[in-house]
C-alpha positions in Angstrom: 0.0 0.0 0.0 2.4 2.7 -1.1 1.5 6.3 -1.8 3.7 8.7 -3.8 3.1 12.4 -3.7 4.9 14.5 -6.3 5.2 18.2 -5.6 6.8 20.5 -8.2 6.9 24.1 -9.2 6.5 23.2 -12.9 3.3 22.9 -14.8 2.7 19.3 -15.6 0.7 18.3 -18.8 -1.8 15.5 -18.9 0.6 13.4 -21.0 3.4 14.0 -18.5 1.1 13.0 -15.6 0.1 9.9 -17.4 3.8 9.0 -18.0 4.6 9.5 -14.3 1.6 7.3 -13.3 2.7 4.5 -15.7 6.4 4.7 -14.8 5.9 5.1 -11.0 3.6 2.0 -11.2 6.5 0.0 -12.8 9.1 1.4 -10.4 7.2 0.6 -7.2 7.9 -3.1 -7.8 11.5 -2.4 -6.8 10.3 -2.6 -3.3 9.6 -6.1 -2.1 5.9 -6.9 -1.8 4.8 -3.6 -3.5 2.9 -3.4 -6.7 1.0 -0.9 -8.9 -2.3 -2.7 -7.8 -2.1 -0.9 -4.4 -0.2 2.3 -5.5 -2.0 5.6 -4.9 -0.5 8.7 -6.5 -1.0 12.5 -6.1 0.5 15.3 -8.1 0.7 18.9 -6.9 2.1 21.0 -9.7 2.7 24.8 -10.1 3.5 25.1 -6.3 5.7 27.9 -5.1 9.0 26.3 -4.2 12.6 27.5 -3.6 15.9 25.7 -3.2 19.0 27.4 -1.8 16.8 30.6 -1.6 16.3 30.4 -5.4 12.7 30.2 -6.7 13.6 30.4 -10.4 14.8 26.8 -11.0 12.6 23.7 -11.6 12.2 21.6 -8.4 10.5 18.5 -7.2 9.8 17.0 -3.8 8.7 13.4 -3.8 7.1 11.8 -0.7 6.9 8.0 -0.6 4.7 6.5 2.1 4.8 2.8 2.8 2.8 0.4 4.8 5.5 -1.7 6.5 9.2 -1.4 5.9 11.4 -1.8 2.9 15.1 -2.7 2.8 17.5 0.3 2.5 18.9 -1.1 -0.8 15.4 -1.4 -2.3 14.6 2.2 -1.3 18.0 3.3 -2.8 17.0 1.6 -6.1 13.6 3.3 -6.0 15.2 6.7 -5.3 17.4 6.2 -8.4 14.4 5.2 -10.5 12.2 8.0 -9.3 15.0 10.5 -9.9 15.4 9.3 -13.5 11.7 9.3 -14.2 11.2 12.8 -12.9 14.3 14.1 -14.7 13.2 12.5 -18.0 9.5 13.3 -17.9 9.6 16.8 -16.3 13.2 17.9 -17.2 14.1 18.5 -13.5 17.8 18.0 -12.7 18.5 15.2 -10.2 20.2 17.6 -7.8 17.0 19.5 -7.6 14.9 16.6 -6.5 14.3 15.5 -2.9 12.8 12.2 -2.0 11.6 11.2 1.4 10.3 7.9 2.8 7.8 7.4 5.6 7.2 3.9 6.8 4.2 3.0 9.1 2.9 -0.2 10.7 -0.7 1.2 10.8 -2.5 1.9 7.5 -6.2 2.4 7.1 -8.1 1.0 4.2 -11.8 0.5 3.6 -12.8 1.5 7.1 -10.3 -0.7 9.0 -6.6 -0.6 9.9 -4.0 -3.2 8.9 
């Protein structure tokens, strides 16, 4: 039950959003036990953002939330994949992309918690 939230200061077209959905769905399988079947995505584009006090460059913040834990190596692989995807699809440099992970042992779905 992963959730990926992409926040960027760029405008994202429908075709770019569709490409992100497709490619993130493929990439999430880098984490053991995770699949596109349970992946939820959110995109917040055209958000005011600054990095190093500079608001004129293209930026992205990616938040990955997971039910359970994933091995550090798998998260490292996913970070590489997400960075490549966002760079290729949105034209954002890798050194202007942050990715965070939040792992939880409680996740609600369909009125109940796992």
